[in-house]
C-alpha angles and dihedrals in degrees: 000000000000091000094051092044091053091052087050091055091052090049090054093055095039093052090070088070094061134069117284091252117084098359097067085066092047089052093051096044090049091057089088087080103079094043086051089055088052093052089048091050092055092043096051094045092051094043094049102035108032106125093011126108116251111219141147095303090056093051093043091054093046096047087048087062096048121014096036094052090046092053090050101041101039091072089044091056092045089057092042092051090048089054096049092042100248093118126044125216091253113116092227091060093053092043092053090049091054093041090059092050101269099285116292090357090082088096090066088062094048097052097060089059088063093046088059092043092051090061090066098031115134112265095210137048093030096167093047089051089048093053092048092046092048091051091048091049092050091048091051092048092050091045089052094061100034109035119077108218127190128251120316093005089064092050093049094049097042101037108025105028091100089067096046120091101225090068090058102033096106093059091050093046093053089049092052092049091049092047093051091047091052091048091051093048095044096253097296117100106151132045119229089256091059091045091053091052091049091047091053099040097035097080090060091057091044092051094046095048091043090054090051091049093051097045107038105090104167094234095188094052117106092207110030097091094052103031105038090070131087112003088346088070088073087070096056105136091223095051095086090062092055095040095052091047089055093045094049091047092051092045089056102038106032099067091051092052094043092052092047097048116035097188088057090048092052092049092049092048093051091047091049092048091052097041098110092049091045091052092051100043107031101088091066093052091041091057094053094045091043092058088056097045101033092105092056095044095044093060133082141269123350093351091059093046091050091047091049092049091050089047092055094044096047092046091050095048095044092049092047089054093049092046091049090052091049090050089058093058137058085265089077087094090063091064095043099252135112118255114268130189117252120251143094090260091060090052090054091048091049089053092047093053090060102046090118090067119090093211 
């Protein structure tokens, strides 16, 4: 799941280089990726730490994968955006950039809120908590686009909600419930027969929910048109339906494919292991590659689709290389990973260590 979600994040940023049609739809469909990361965060925390005490080492490790990278890379992206002309030298421009989380790094400020929340998360009734949290999240997302609030409340809900935990709490709660269920059952929930059924039927649910996501525009909402775009699109009330259909499909199909084709499994495991670094670093590589491929992507028909596919693949491979080089240096801490020796053997070992993951 982490591997597919990371590719989705790259698709979001790459879609801005193509014509509005069809890449507005690509952008919206790819928005499942960050909610999927949130579900995975809750799932991994619950799976690894259920029944264990959470102390200073837990928080130090978790902040080392979120706040520390943000503190390092926010200045890097300020300088980079100066260089490419996105930011001006005016203090207000820089302040606004930081206020909104420093571009795509906003997610690194959202995640620590859930690390703190996990320390006081209910130990029982995980699925009941998940249902309540999902209903609360959906209510907040609908309120955001329908209810006219006064003054600063309106600004917080419309402009900053994407960085505030209540608007994501349902995803995290479902992840926690799933992680605790997996821990209780020893990591195996479905038989291969069930997985095959999910793999076959899943695309129907994905297609149906994707169609709903693309075609439900909330015509009576005073805010949907302006505030369900960009990062605000992550708070689309219909997005959970699409995201969970993708996640369930992957949970069923991915292990079958990974067991059947070991090279694919190794590639997915390496991509998953590097996902945090890829998330942090990829916009820089994407900008350089985009300047080279913009003519192909910003065309029509099959040429545009081929150019976009090449754009995604080259960005992914180039970023994986850069992340692997960073991991081999003391700078590994800046992307939230331990330092690892350089070499193809280490990549294979890194993949082998994660064979239990589905994606």
